[in-house]
C-alpha positions, 0 to 999 in steps of 0.5 A, spaced: 500 500 500 502 506 498 500 514 497 499 515 490 497 523 490 498 528 495 495 535 495 498 541 500 497 548 501 501 553 505 497 559 507 500 566 508 497 567 515 501 561 518 508 563 516 508 571 514 515 572 515 517 566 509 521 570 504 518 566 498 512 570 498 515 575 494 516 570 489 510 567 489 506 573 488 508 574 481 508 566 479 504 563 474 498 565 469 492 568 472 485 570 469 482 576 471 475 580 470 475 587 471 470 593 470 472 597 464 469 603 467 472 603 473 478 598 472 476 595 479 478 587 478 471 583 480 475 576 480 481 573 479 483 566 478 490 563 479 492 557 474 495 550 476 502 550 473 506 543 471 513 543 473 517 538 470 524 536 470 526 529 467 521 524 471 519 529 476 512 532 475 508 536 480 503 542 479 503 548 483 498 554 484 500 561 487 494 565 489 495 572 493 495 568 500 497 561 499 501 556 495 498 550 493 503 543 491 500 537 488 502 531 485 504 523 486 510 523 491 513 517 486 514 522 480 518 527 485 523 522 487 525 516 483 524 513 477 517 516 476 514 509 476 507 510 479 505 503 479 507 501 486 509 508 489 517 507 489 520 508 496 515 512 499 510 507 501 505 510 506 510 515 509 506 521 508 511 526 511 516 523 507 512 524 501 510 531 502 517 534 504 520 531 498 515 535 494 515 541 498 523 541 497 523 539 490 519 545 488 523 550 493 529 547 489 527 548 482 524 555 483 530 557 487 525 559 493 530 558 499 529 554 505 521 551 505 517 553 511 517 547 516 512 541 514 507 542 520 505 549 517 502 546 511 495 543 510 494 537 507 488 537 502 487 530 499 491 524 500 490 518 495 491 511 499 492 505 494 493 498 493 494 494 487 491 486 487 494 481 482 488 477 479 492 473 475 488 475 468 485 481 465 478 477 465 478 476 472 480 484 473 473 485 469 469 480 473 471 484 479 469 490 476 463 488 474 461 485 481 464 492 484 460 496 479 453 493 483 455 495 490 451 501 492 448 503 498 450 506 505 456 509 504 457 507 497 454 511 491 456 509 484 457 516 481 461 515 475 463 509 470 468 510 465 470 503 461 474 499 466 473 504 472 468 505 477 467 511 482 464 511 488 462 518 491 467 522 487 464 529 488 464 528 496 468 533 500 470 527 505 472 521 501 471 517 495 473 511 492 475 508 485 477 501 482 480 500 476 484 496 471 491 498 471 493 495 465 488 498 460 489 505 464 497 505 463 496 503 455 491 509 455 496 514 458 502 512 454 497 513 448 496 520 450 499 526 446 504 529 450 505 524 455 512 525 458 511 520 464 515 513 465 515 509 459 513 502 461 515 496 457 510 491 453 512 486 458 510 491 464 504 493 461 502 485 460 504 484 467 499 490 469 493 487 466 493 483 472 492 488 477 486 491 480 487 498 483 483 500 489 484 507 491 481 511 496 481 519 496 481 522 503 479 529 502 479 536 505 473 535 509 476 529 512 482 533 514 479 539 517 474 535 521 480 531 524 477 524 522 483 521 524 484 524 531 491 527 530 494 532 525 496 529 518 504 529 520 502 524 525 498 519 521 502 512 521 502 507 516 496 503 520 492 509 520 492 510 513 491 502 512 485 502 516 482 507 513 483 504 506 481 497 509 474 500 512 472 503 505 474 497 501 474 490 505 467 491 508 465 492 501 468 486 498 468 481 504 471 475 506 467 470 501 467 465 506 459 465 508 457 458 506 451 455 510 444 453 509 438 458 511 438 455 518 445 455 519 445 463 517 439 464 522 443 461 528 449 465 526 445 471 526 442 469 533 449 468 536 452 475 533 446 479 535 445 482 542 439 477 543 436 471 539 430 475 537 434 480 534 438 475 530 432 472 527 429 479 525 435 481 522 435 474 518 428 476 516 431 482 513 436 479 509 430 475 506 427 481 504 433 484 501 434 478 497 427 478 494 425 486 494 432 489 493 436 493 498 432 500 497 425 497 498 428 493 504 430 499 507 424 503 506 420 497 509 422 499 516 425 504 521 432 507 520 434 505 527 431 498 526 435 497 519 442 499 521 441 495 527 439 489 522 445 491 518 450 491 523 448 484 525 448 481 518 455 484 517 457 481 523 454 474 521 459 475 515 455 478 509 459 484 506 457 490 503 457 487 496 453 482 498 448 486 501 448 491 495 447 485 490 442 481 495 446 475 494 452 472 497 457 474 491 463 472 495 468 476 490 474 474 494 471 466 493 470 467 485 477 471 484 483 471 489 485 478 491 493 478 492 496 484 494 502 486 491 507 491 492 512 491 487 514 489 480 518 483 483 512 481 487 508 481 481 512 476 478 513 471 484 
């Protein structure tokens, strides 16, 4: 698992004495709307500028009172290969500081303000899974495409990609086939990134990528309970798994109706609540997720959902109204490097 994207912002108010503000003020293109009669500027928009140097590529945006930096840490230091994230892993401080230092160095802006003064606006936490064939990847995407309800809202689909809540200011998810994505990128006019070999593309065709974006509201509300520069690998892994693994499930639920009712009774606060939750599962199977939800009070619905999940059903199962068992139909093997993928 690794960080595929970081967006940072430095506000003038947090370090007014930084000497670099004199450079930032006049950096980059902007679009202005002004009144020709009075000459007053009605509004001003500041453009993102791509800074490239060999394998490096970071975008910066300078406004009157802030400096923005965004990009993939793997493209900042190393070979530029962003498939497995290079050496950064889930080290958010290392990734952020590398991007900041690169911008300061390439623009000759001197010493960067201390990283704790910056705000993180977005972080993408990514994991690649080896599904052995592109056909298996597309089977998995077809299953995930039908996962909706609760926190999941399939908001956009494009070819071999599925998006959940892509307009959310809190968090969003994405699943896609990495091989076709690399092929698409390399065919784009003006592509200057890492040049993948035919063998690497063939290997990447086996990869399903699950990507979680933690966005500005998540950091503003301090959902983790700690500042961004204290987030650990375990913190970010937990966020990724909470979003995706409950969706996928473990695929081990193989039991008769009576066995399932008994399992619900065992995990519920009382046997009666367990039997009621099992009946709700029957309604979901017959009428669908939305109809089942509308047939009972919200408090009862969420209590039954908890029992059903504790009994072994995944969010994917509940969305489809049947035991999908994605982990059972295709083996989801997490991989962290090209060498690991070839093993």
